[in-house]
C-alpha positions in Angstrom: 87.2 44.0 93.3 90.3 44.2 91.1 89.5 47.7 89.9 89.2 48.8 93.6 92.7 47.4 94.4 94.2 49.1 91.3 92.5 52.4 92.2 93.7 52.2 95.9 97.2 51.3 94.7 97.3 54.3 92.4 96.1 56.6 95.1 98.6 55.2 97.6 101.4 55.6 95.0 100.5 59.2 94.3 100.3 60.0 98.0 103.7 58.5 98.6 105.2 60.3 95.7 103.8 63.6 96.9 105.1 63.1 100.5 108.6 62.3 99.4 109.2 65.1 97.0 110.0 67.8 99.6 112.4 65.9 101.9 115.0 68.7 101.7 112.5 71.6 102.1 112.3 73.4 105.4 109.2 72.6 107.4 106.5 75.2 107.1 105.3 76.6 110.5 101.6 76.8 111.4 100.0 79.8 109.6 100.3 83.0 111.6 97.2 85.0 112.6 96.7 88.5 113.9 96.7 92.1 113.0 98.9 93.7 110.3 101.2 95.0 113.0 101.5 91.6 114.7 102.3 89.9 111.4 104.8 92.7 110.5 106.5 92.3 113.9 106.8 88.5 113.3 108.9 89.2 110.1 110.7 92.1 111.6 109.4 95.0 109.5 107.9 98.3 110.4 104.9 98.7 108.2 104.5 101.8 106.0 100.6 102.0 106.0 99.1 102.7 102.6 95.5 101.8 103.3 93.8 101.8 106.6 90.1 101.0 106.1 87.6 98.8 107.8 87.7 96.1 105.1 91.4 96.2 104.3 94.7 97.4 105.8 97.7 97.4 103.5 101.3 98.4 104.1 104.6 98.3 102.3 107.2 96.5 104.3 110.9 95.9 104.1 113.1 93.5 106.1 116.4 91.7 105.6 114.8 89.5 102.9 113.5 92.4 100.8 110.5 94.5 100.1 106.9 93.2 100.1 103.3 94.3 100.6 101.4 93.0 103.6 97.6 93.2 103.7 95.0 92.1 106.2 91.3 91.8 105.5 88.1 92.0 107.6 86.5 89.0 105.7 87.5 85.9 103.8 85.5 87.0 100.8 87.2 90.4 100.7 90.6 88.7 100.8 89.7 86.3 98.0 88.3 89.1 95.8 91.5 91.1 96.4 93.7 88.1 95.5 91.7 87.3 92.4 92.0 90.9 91.1 95.7 91.2 92.1 96.7 87.9 90.4 96.1 89.5 87.0 99.3 91.5 87.6 101.4 88.5 88.3 103.6 88.2 91.4 104.0 85.7 94.2 101.5 85.5 97.0 101.7 84.1 100.5 98.2 83.6 101.8 97.1 83.1 105.4 93.8 83.4 107.2 92.6 87.0 106.3 96.1 88.2 105.3 98.3 88.2 102.2 102.0 89.0 101.6 103.1 89.9 98.1 106.6 90.1 96.7 109.4 88.5 94.8 109.6 84.7 94.9 112.6 84.7 97.3 111.0 87.2 99.6 107.7 85.3 99.8 109.6 82.0 100.4 111.5 83.6 103.3 108.3 85.0 104.8 106.7 81.6 104.6 109.4 80.3 106.8 108.1 82.6 109.6 104.5 83.1 108.8 103.5 79.8 107.3 100.7 80.1 104.8 100.1 78.8 101.2 101.9 79.9 98.1 100.0 81.2 95.1 101.2 82.7 91.9 99.6 85.3 89.7 99.4 85.4 85.9 101.3 88.2 84.3 99.4 88.7 81.0 101.8 91.5 80.0 104.8 89.2 79.9 103.2 87.1 77.1 102.4 90.1 74.8 105.0 91.2 72.4 
């Protein structure tokens, strides 16, 4: 019984600590959905299409926050495979349901304020060589 109380107390403490850490952060809106064009319109960019295939549509975008890549995917699996491959090159990723935005940290943070989504960071193996 005592172990259970300690465990529950520790879990509650961790939950409270996590909830209070972002008091000053802006709230994140619900994650946007839709076509590449719809997502681009949400963040006020006109997409310069680079890939327009059945499984992936990818464009270079620029808005007041900076330059970024916006990609939409036909499947969740295709999206995850793309992200896993791309993360080897580093970068900051904003991930939504069947879409990804990639750019500098400040740009991705600004996009998150409009599109919602989850932040992921790649691993730049080249930065560690020397």
